[in-house]
C-alpha positions as CSV (number, residue, x, y, z in Angstrom):
1,X,54.7,166.0,34.0
2,X,57.1,166.4,36.9
3,X,59.0,163.4,38.1
4,X,60.5,162.5,41.5
5,X,64.2,162.0,40.7
6,X,67.3,160.7,42.6
7,X,70.7,161.7,41.4
8,X,73.0,158.9,42.6
9,X,76.6,160.1,42.1
10,X,76.8,163.9,42.3
11,X,80.1,164.7,40.6
12,X,80.3,167.3,37.8
13,X,77.6,165.8,35.6
14,X,75.3,164.8,38.4
15,X,75.6,168.3,39.9
16,X,74.7,170.0,36.6
17,X,71.8,167.6,36.0
18,X,70.4,168.1,39.5
19,X,70.7,171.9,39.1
20,X,68.9,171.9,35.8
21,X,66.2,169.3,36.7
22,X,65.4,171.3,39.8
23,X,65.1,174.5,37.8
24,X,62.6,172.6,35.5
25,X,60.4,171.9,38.6
26,X,61.2,168.3,39.2
27,X,61.7,167.2,42.9
28,X,65.3,166.1,43.0
29,X,67.2,164.3,45.8
30,X,71.0,163.7,46.0
31,X,73.0,160.7,47.1
32,X,76.7,160.3,47.2
33,X,79.3,158.9,49.6
34,X,81.8,160.0,52.2
35,X,83.5,163.3,51.5
36,X,81.2,164.3,48.6
37,X,78.1,163.5,50.6
38,X,79.3,165.9,53.4
39,X,80.2,168.6,50.8
40,X,76.6,168.5,49.5
41,X,75.2,169.0,52.9
42,X,77.6,171.8,53.7
43,X,77.9,173.8,50.5
44,X,75.1,172.5,48.3
45,X,75.7,172.0,44.6
46,X,78.3,174.6,43.4
47,X,78.9,174.7,39.7
48,X,81.3,177.1,37.9
49,X,81.2,178.0,34.2
50,X,84.7,177.3,32.9
51,X,84.4,180.2,30.4
52,X,82.9,183.0,32.5
53,X,83.8,181.9,36.1
54,X,80.2,182.4,37.2
55,X,79.2,180.2,40.1
56,X,75.7,178.8,40.8
57,X,74.7,177.4,44.2
58,X,71.8,175.0,44.4
59,X,70.6,173.4,47.6
60,X,68.6,170.2,47.3
61,X,67.7,167.4,49.8
62,X,70.6,165.0,50.5
63,X,69.6,161.5,51.4
64,X,72.0,159.2,53.3
65,X,71.1,156.0,51.5
66,X,68.6,154.3,49.2
67,X,66.3,152.0,51.2
68,X,64.2,149.1,49.9
69,X,61.1,151.2,50.4
70,X,62.2,154.4,48.8
71,X,60.3,155.4,45.6
72,X,61.6,157.6,42.8
73,X,60.2,157.8,39.3
74,X,63.7,157.9,37.9
75,X,67.2,157.3,39.3
76,X,70.0,158.8,37.3
77,X,73.5,157.3,37.9
78,X,76.1,159.6,36.3
79,X,79.2,158.2,38.0
80,X,82.5,156.6,37.0
81,X,82.0,153.1,35.7
82,X,84.5,151.5,38.1
83,X,82.4,152.7,41.1
84,X,79.1,151.3,40.0
85,X,79.5,147.7,41.0
86,X,79.6,148.6,44.7
87,X,76.2,150.3,44.6
88,X,74.3,147.7,42.5
89,X,73.3,145.6,45.6
90,X,71.6,148.7,47.1
91,X,69.9,149.4,43.8
92,X,68.7,145.8,43.3
93,X,67.3,145.7,46.9
94,X,64.8,148.3,45.9
95,X,62.0,146.8,43.9
96,X,59.8,149.9,43.5
97,X,61.9,152.1,41.3
98,X,60.9,151.6,37.6
99,X,64.0,153.1,35.9
100,X,67.7,153.4,36.5
101,X,69.5,155.5,33.8
102,X,73.2,154.7,33.8
103,X,75.1,157.6,32.2
104,X,78.8,156.9,31.9
105,X,81.5,155.5,29.7
106,X,81.0,151.8,29.3
107,X,82.8,149.3,27.0
108,X,81.5,146.2,28.7
109,X,77.8,146.6,27.8
110,X,74.8,146.6,30.1
111,X,74.7,142.9,31.2
112,X,76.0,143.6,34.7
113,X,73.2,146.1,35.3
114,X,70.6,143.8,33.7
115,X,71.6,140.9,35.8
116,X,71.2,143.0,39.0
117,X,68.1,145.0,38.2
118,X,66.3,143.4,35.2
119,X,66.3,144.6,31.7
120,X,63.0,146.4,32.1
121,X,64.5,148.7,34.7
122,X,67.8,149.6,32.9
123,X,68.5,152.4,30.5
124,X,71.8,153.6,29.2
125,X,73.1,157.1,28.2
126,X,76.0,159.4,28.2
127,X,76.4,162.8,29.9
128,X,77.6,166.0,28.4
129,X,79.3,168.5,28.7
130,X,82.8,168.1,30.1
131,X,83.5,168.9,33.7
132,X,85.9,168.4,36.6
133,X,86.0,169.2,40.2
134,X,88.3,171.3,42.3
135,X,87.3,170.6,45.9
136,X,83.5,171.0,46.2
137,X,83.2,173.2,43.1
138,X,82.3,171.5,39.9
139,X,83.8,173.3,36.9
140,X,81.5,172.7,33.9
141,X,81.7,173.7,30.3
142,X,78.9,176.1,29.4
143,X,75.6,174.8,28.1
144,X,74.0,177.3,25.7
145,X,70.3,177.5,25.6
146,X,70.3,178.7,22.0
147,X,72.1,175.5,21.0
148,X,70.7,172.7,23.2
149,X,73.2,169.9,24.0
150,X,72.3,166.4,23.0
151,X,72.2,163.7,25.6
152,X,72.2,160.3,23.9
153,X,70.0,157.7,25.7
154,X,68.5,154.4,24.8
155,X,67.0,151.1,25.9
156,X,69.4,148.2,26.3
157,X,67.6,146.2,23.5
158,X,67.5,149.1,21.1
159,X,63.7,149.5,21.3
160,X,61.8,152.8,21.6
161,X,59.0,152.6,24.2
162,X,56.7,154.9,26.0
163,X,59.2,154.8,28.9
164,X,62.0,155.9,26.5
165,X,60.1,158.9,25.4
166,X,59.1,159.8,29.0
167,X,62.7,159.8,30.2
168,X,63.7,161.8,27.1
169,X,61.1,164.3,28.0
170,X,62.5,164.6,31.5
171,X,66.0,165.2,30.2
172,X,64.8,167.6,27.6
173,X,63.2,169.7,30.3
174,X,66.6,170.7,31.5
175,X,67.7,174.2,30.3
176,X,70.2,173.9,27.5
177,X,69.7,170.1,26.9
178,X,67.8,167.9,24.6
179,X,67.6,164.1,24.7
180,X,68.6,162.1,21.7
181,X,66.9,158.7,21.6
182,X,69.2,156.1,20.1
183,X,68.6,152.5,19.1
184,X,72.3,151.8,19.0
185,X,73.3,153.1,22.5
186,X,75.6,150.1,23.2
187,X,77.6,150.6,20.0
188,X,77.7,154.4,20.7
189,X,79.2,153.8,24.1
190,X,81.8,151.3,22.9
191,X,82.8,153.6,20.1
192,X,83.2,156.4,22.5
193,X,85.5,154.4,24.7
194,X,87.6,153.2,21.8
195,X,87.9,156.8,20.6
196,X,89.3,158.1,23.9
197,X,90.5,155.6,26.5
198,X,93.3,153.7,24.7
199,X,94.2,156.8,22.6
200,X,93.9,160.3,23.9
201,X,94.0,159.5,27.6
202,X,97.4,157.7,27.6
203,X,98.8,160.2,25.1
204,X,98.1,162.9,27.7
205,X,99.5,160.7,30.5
206,X,102.7,160.3,28.3
207,X,103.1,164.1,28.7
208,X,102.8,164.2,32.5
209,X,99.1,165.1,32.2
210,X,100.3,168.7,31.4
211,X,98.6,170.8,28.8
212,X,101.6,172.7,27.7
213,X,103.7,169.5,27.6
214,X,101.1,167.7,25.4
215,X,100.6,170.7,23.1
216,X,104.4,170.8,22.5
217,X,105.1,167.1,22.1
218,X,104.7,166.0,18.5
219,X,105.4,162.4,19.3
220,X,102.3,162.2,21.5
221,X,100.2,163.4,18.6
222,X,101.7,160.9,16.2
223,X,101.1,158.1,18.7
224,X,97.5,159.3,19.2
225,X,96.8,159.3,15.5
226,X,98.1,155.8,15.0
227,X,96.4,154.5,18.1
228,X,93.0,155.9,16.9
229,X,93.2,153.8,13.7
230,X,94.2,150.7,15.6
231,X,91.5,151.1,18.3
232,X,88.7,151.8,15.9
233,X,89.7,148.9,13.6
234,X,90.0,146.5,16.6
235,X,86.5,147.6,17.8
236,X,85.0,147.0,14.4
237,X,86.7,143.7,14.1
238,X,85.2,142.7,17.4
239,X,81.7,143.1,16.0
240,X,80.9,146.6,17.1
241,X,79.4,149.0,14.6
242,X,81.4,152.2,14.7
243,X,78.8,154.9,15.7
244,X,78.5,157.5,14.3
245,X,80.1,156.1,11.1
246,X,81.5,159.5,10.2
247,X,84.0,159.3,13.1
248,X,86.2,157.2,10.9
249,X,86.9,160.2,8.8
250,X,89.7,160.9,11.3
251,X,91.6,158.0,9.9
252,X,91.7,159.7,6.5
253,X,93.4,162.8,7.7
254,X,97.1,162.8,6.7
255,X,99.3,162.4,9.8
256,X,101.2,165.7,9.4
257,X,97.8,167.6,9.2
258,X,96.4,165.7,12.2
259,X,99.5,166.5,14.2
260,X,99.4,170.2,13.3
261,X,95.7,170.5,14.3
262,X,96.2,168.4,17.5
263,X,98.9,170.9,18.7
264,X,96.5,173.8,18.2
265,X,93.5,172.1,19.8
266,X,95.7,171.1,22.8
267,X,96.1,174.8,23.6
268,X,92.4,175.5,23.7
269,X,90.3,176.2,26.8
270,X,88.2,173.2,25.8
271,X,91.2,170.9,26.1
272,X,92.0,172.4,29.5
273,X,88.7,170.8,30.6
274,X,90.0,167.4,29.4
275,X,93.2,167.8,31.4
276,X,91.2,168.7,34.5
277,X,89.3,165.5,34.4
278,X,92.3,163.3,33.5
279,X,94.2,164.6,36.5
280,X,91.5,163.1,38.7
281,X,90.3,160.0,36.8
282,X,93.3,157.6,36.6
283,X,91.3,154.9,38.3
284,X,88.4,155.2,35.8
285,X,90.8,155.2,32.8
286,X,92.5,152.0,34.0
287,X,89.2,150.3,34.5
288,X,87.9,151.4,31.0
289,X,91.2,150.3,29.5
290,X,90.7,146.8,30.8
291,X,87.1,146.9,29.5
292,X,88.4,148.0,26.1
293,X,90.9,145.2,25.8
294,X,88.2,142.7,26.8
295,X,85.9,144.1,24.2
296,X,88.3,143.9,21.3
297,X,89.8,140.5,22.3
298,X,87.4,138.4,20.1
299,X,88.6,140.3,17.0
300,X,92.2,139.3,17.6
301,X,93.5,142.6,16.1
302,X,97.1,143.6,16.5
303,X,97.4,147.1,18.2
304,X,101.1,147.9,18.6
305,X,100.6,151.6,19.2
306,X,97.7,151.1,21.5
307,X,99.8,148.6,23.5
308,X,102.7,151.1,23.6
309,X,100.4,153.9,24.9
310,X,98.7,151.7,27.4
311,X,102.0,151.5,29.3
312,X,101.6,155.1,30.2
313,X,98.1,154.5,31.5
314,X,99.4,152.1,34.1
315,X,102.5,154.1,34.8
316,X,104.8,151.4,33.4
317,X,106.7,153.7,31.1
318,X,108.7,157.0,31.6
319,X,106.9,160.0,30.0
320,X,108.0,161.3,26.7
321,X,110.5,164.1,26.7
322,X,109.0,167.6,26.5
323,X,108.6,168.6,22.9
324,X,110.0,165.3,21.5
325,X,109.8,164.9,17.7
326,X,111.7,161.6,17.2
327,X,109.0,159.6,15.4
328,X,109.1,160.2,11.6
329,X,105.8,161.4,10.2
330,X,103.9,159.3,7.7
331,X,102.1,160.9,4.8
332,X,100.6,157.7,3.6
333,X,98.9,158.3,0.2
334,X,99.1,161.7,-1.4
335,X,95.7,163.2,-0.6
336,X,96.3,166.6,-2.0
337,X,95.5,170.1,-0.7
338,X,91.8,169.6,-0.7
339,X,92.1,166.7,1.7
340,X,94.3,168.7,4.0
341,X,91.9,171.6,4.1
342,X,89.0,169.3,4.7
343,X,90.9,167.6,7.5
344,X,91.7,170.9,9.2
345,X,88.1,172.0,8.9
346,X,86.9,168.7,10.4
347,X,89.2,168.9,13.4
348,X,88.3,172.5,14.1
349,X,84.6,171.5,14.1
350,X,85.5,168.6,16.3
351,X,87.1,170.9,18.8
352,X,84.1,173.2,18.9
353,X,81.8,170.2,19.3
354,X,83.5,169.2,22.5
355,X,80.6,170.8,24.3
356,X,78.3,168.0,23.3
357,X,77.3,165.4,20.8
358,X,80.2,162.9,20.9
359,X,82.5,165.8,21.6
360,X,84.7,163.4,23.5
361,X,85.5,165.5,26.4
362,X,86.0,163.7,29.6
363,X,84.3,162.7,31.5
364,X,84.0,163.6,34.6
365,X,83.6,163.1,37.0
366,X,83.3,161.0,33.8
367,X,84.8,160.7,30.4
């Protein structure tokens, strides 16, 4: 069944979703603001495959606002979390739209959206794959039809309803995608923020948001490894279930092995995509960092490395020296060759999975 859909926030993710939903036969309209709104009217949606360089142009109706009388079967909001509050009054004024699907990083939970729209009209999800914009062109990691990319979605109360399945069917109609219905979407989103925002993002900022710099700077990888442990532990201590549980396997990787693999992953085309987003998303990272600290505060967990890295997020600390190796490595327990091999294999798989499924690429317009 075809659905009348509005994409509200047409950055990298919104652009790709609009393109694929239209290809699936759904009527799709676009809404953004200011410069991006004009780009859509002038150029249409332009996406570029980051591997092949191939560009696709899709022209769809662009609406200037959402009125109280407008009706859509589904509104998808794939925008940066720090920009959502300003559009909530317009969403709330419309009483005819049954479902708003918010697809973004979110460590604060869904209560703000529920208060504005009502629980029965709110769903949560996360967009894949990674992307970033250069002017009006949205550079997107490829989505392979033979290996559909999972898009996690769920109801705010963890239930699975007819509406949940209907929205999943819509998303699964997009070429190269499949919806993954989750009953733990809130924990999934909070884990995702903990995994990236107080850890990888500031480690990259500590290296001048430069890929070559980050790949060469061992101290950034050491700080990243230690911050990951602190952030995940603090998240768990605050009552969040780490999801998926297997993500904590990262903590068991010996620090020297992690550092070695991080330096290799940092040189990959996939990581170039991460850098592209982080160059444009400092405002989102700061907002999500604030959300992360508010989320973990009830657990009262010490996070010295996270605190150290956070200074780079807010520009309160001078970047690390290029290639610095001043922090002594820790081996911890003696895990043996088998653990080292397993760790290397895990990280290589993690790098490949950055095209989807908790691949932890950013963002994009969103992380």
